[in-house]
N, C-alpha and C positions, 0 to 999 in steps of 0.2 A: 434198815438203813435210816439214819436220822436225816431230817430235812436239811439240805444245804443252807449255809448262811451266806446269802447273797449280799454284795455290797450295796448299801442304800444309795439311791441317786440324789444328788444335791437338790435341795428345794429351791434355792436361789443362788445368785452369783456369789454371795458372801460365803457359801459353804464349799465352793469349788477349791480344791487344793491349789496352793500357790507355790511354785517352784522357783528357786533362786536363779537357775540357769536358763537362759533363752536358747532353745535348740536351733533357732534360725539366725543367731548372731553371727556376723562376719567380722573378723578381726581387721582393724584398720592397718594401713601399711606401717605406721609408727610402731605397732606392737611386734612387728616381725624383724625390726632392725636390731643391730648388735647392741646399741646403747640401751634399748628397752629390755633386751634379754639380760644384760648385765644388771640393770637396775632391779628387775624382778628377783634375780638370784641374791643380790645384796640384801634386799628387803626380807626375803624368805629366811636367809641365814641369820639376819639380825633377830627376827621373830623367834627362831629356834633357840637362840641364846637368851631370850627374854629381855632383850635390850631395847631401850627407846632410842630415837635418833640422837637425843642429847647424850645418852650413855655412850653411843658409838662415837660421837664427836669428841667427848672427853677422852676416850681411850685411844683415839687415832690422832688427835690434834687437828682434824679436818673441821671446817666450819659447818654449822647447821645448814647454811645455804648451799654449800657444795654437796653435802650428803643428800639433801632434798633433790637437787638437780640430777645427781647420779641415780637415785632410786626411781625417779620419774622419767629416766631416759632422755633428759634434756641435754646433757653434756656427755662427752666421751672422756672418761677418766684416763689419766696417764698410766703407764706401766708402774711407775713408782707408787701412785695412789692405790692401784690394785694390789700391789705387794703389801702395803700397809694394811689394807682391808683384809687381805687373806691371812696375815699374821694375827690380827686382832680377832678374827672370826674363826681361827683355827681350821682353815680349809685350804686345799691346794688352789693356787691361782687359776688353774684350768677349770675349776668348778664354776667360775663366773660365766664361762662360755657354754656350759652344758646345755641349757635350754635352746640356745641359738643353733647348736650343731645337732641337736637330738633328731633322730629319724623318726618319722611317724609311719608305722607299718600298716599295711592292709594285706588281706589274703583273699583271693578270688578262687572259689571252688566251682567248677563247671558241674552241671547236672550229671549224676552218676559217678563223679570222681571223689566223693567224700570217703575218707578212710574209715573202714570198719575196725573198731577197737574193742578191747575188753577192759572196762573200768574195774577198779577195785569194788568188789561186792556185786558184780554183774550176775544176774540170775539166768537160769537156763531159758533159752528162747527169747531173751531180750537183746535185740540187735541194736547196737549203738554205732551210728555213723557220725564222726567228728566233722563238723562243717567248717572249721577254721581254728587257728590257734595263733596268738601273738604272745610271745614270752614276756620278759621283763620290759616294763614300759613306765612312762611318767605318771600314769594314773595311780599306780600302786595296787591295781585290782587285776585279778586273773578272771577271765571269762571263758567258760567252756560251753560252746553251742553244739547240741546234738540233735540229730534226727533219730528217734527211737521207734522201732517197729516191733509190735507184738503179734504173734501168730497162735495157731491152735496148740503149738507145743510150748507156749510160754507159761512160766510159773506166775502165780500171783504172789506178791511179796510187798505187804504194806508197811514194812518196818525199816526202810532205808533211813539212815541218818548221816549227815555230813555237815561240814561248815558252810556258811554263806547263805545267800538267798537264791531261790530257784523260780523260774517262770516256765509254766507249761502252756503250750498253745496246740489245741487239738486240730488235726488235719483230716483224719479219716477214722471211721469206726466209733465205738462207744465204750467207755470204761467207767467203772466205779472206782473212785480214787480216794484214798484216806490221807488226811493230814491231822496228826494229833488225835483228838477224839471226834473229829468231824469227818463226814463222808460226802463226796460230791460226785454227781453224774456228769461226766465230761463228754460232750458231743462236738462235732465239727464246728469250729468257730469259737468254742469256749476257751477261756484261759483261767489259769490258777497261779497266783503269785504268793509265795510263802517263805517263811523261815525254815531252812532245810535242817535245822538242828532237831526239830520235832520228828517223830516217826512218820514216814510217809511212803506212799507207793500204791500201785494198783491192787485192789482187793476184790475186783470183779471184772471179768472179761465178757462184756455184754454183747458186743458186735465186732467180729474180727474179719480181716486183719485190722489192727489199729495202728495209726501213725500219729506221732505228735512231736513238736519241737520242745526240747528241754534246754533252757539257758541257765547255767549255774555261775554265780559270781561270788568271789571270796577274796580276801586280802592276799597279796603276794606273800609267799613264804609259808602259807598254810598247807 
């Protein structure tokens, strides 16, 4: 088995990854109101059309100042104005209210209530318990969280391949796990995050039973 390639630790603060999204951010009240929701949708649709604010102003006859106020949620556009924007942007007028009315789903699964399923390509002895599922959503991403259990009867199968990214988090037992040409020893508390399009899977059952979380993410429609 080749030596695992461990992620190097940052030597100083300058090498720490910087992410654009603040996970502790709280939306202010203005972002939740109807005007702000309409403004975000108008801006998004304008960007999809490849239009500048000036382009939209010329096409609709609305002033630059009015469009700026609409996109920034400062003013409440009239129904006539929304009809003009909908026609110019080739969208139903109801689409401007989509983000305001959109439901944000959550699923709570109690211990022992996870649904056991058979995924495409499931191997003998690989027990998959689905921990939750949210269908079509605003993020455009599908996430499948599983609790996987391997026992004495489980096959080794290091050549799974599918779309998306996958995160493994080891809870119990010890596995040798392959990803591409690399091999990793996974023990409780270890994680492995990878591009799932490369061949991957357990190729050595070292200490059983083994349990780990598998979280798979891929674009909706895949």
